[in-house]
N, C-alpha and C positions, 0 to 999 in steps of 0.2 A: 508534071510540075505545072506551077500556075506560081503567080507572084502575086503581091499584096504589097502596093509598094517597093519598098527596100528588102521585102520578108520571102522568099524563098518559100514554097509549100509542098513539099512531097507525099505521097501518100504511100503508103506500106501494101502490101498483096494481103491476100486473107492468110497465107504462110509463111513466115519467116524461118526456115528451117534449112538443111543442108541440100535434103535431097530434090526437094521441087518447090522450094521457098524464093521469096524476092530478095536476093542477097545481091542488088546492084545498086541498093543505096548510098555505100560509099562511092563507089564510082560517079554518079552522079553530083552527089556532096562534093567531089572533088575538083571538078569541071568547074562546078558552081563557085568555089573557094577560089579559084585560079580566075576566074572572072571578076572575083573581088565581092561575092555577097560573102556577110556574115552572121547573117540573121536567118535560123532555117525553122519551122516547124516542119516534122513529122507526123502524120496522122497515121494513128496505129489502132483506127477505130473497130477496122475490119478485121483485124488477125486473131485468128483462131485459134492457130498452132504457130508455136515460137518454141525453138530448141537449144543448145549453145551455141550453135553459129548464129540463129537470127541473135542473140544474145550479145555475141563476139560483133556481131554485124552495127548494133546501137551504140557500144563501146566505140569501137572504130570510129564511128561518126562523130561521137560525141568527143574524142582525142582530138580528132582533124580539126574541127571547126573549135575547139578551145585554144588548140597550140597555135591557130593562126588570130587569134583572138576575136572569135566571135562566140555566137550563143544559141543553144539547141534547146527547143523545147516540143516534148511529145504531147500530142492533144486526142482525145478522147480515147485513152488507153482501153482498150476491151479487158474484162476480166481477167483473162489471161495472160495479158500484159501486165497488169497489177498484181497477180498472185507473183510473175515471176519477177517482175522487178522488185517486190519486196523479199521472198525469199534470197534473192542474190546480193540482197541489202544496194540496190542499184539504184531505188527509191530517193538515196539520198543524193545521189550523184548526179542523174540525170532527172532534169525537170519535167515537170508534166503536168498539164492541164486540163480541166473536163471539157473543154472545146475549143476548137480551130479560132473562133473568132478571140476569144479568152486568149489563147498564146500567142495571136497574130497582134491583138490591141498592144501586149505586154511590150513585145519586143519592139513595135513601134514607137513608144515612147519612153523606152530604155529602161523601163523599172527592174 
């Protein structure tokens, strides 16, 4: 995790799957929420594999953040992540931006 001002920037692993994936994002988000963070960017550019557990992890993060008055933007979505968000229609629920810098700037300026 890194910070860009008040924005927490997390990086997802190569795999967001039940068996061998990086499903610890929600725990990290919860800790940051408890510490007062409300603006989050999750970089999913390196995600090559995502299954229903990975989708559930992203939805859980989005839900937890929005319930606490925060905002989440995914950035650099890999082709696989774009495909899954489109098929599940989550692309209308979870925001995504092409670059990390764009996502951070949007959150910093409150757009």
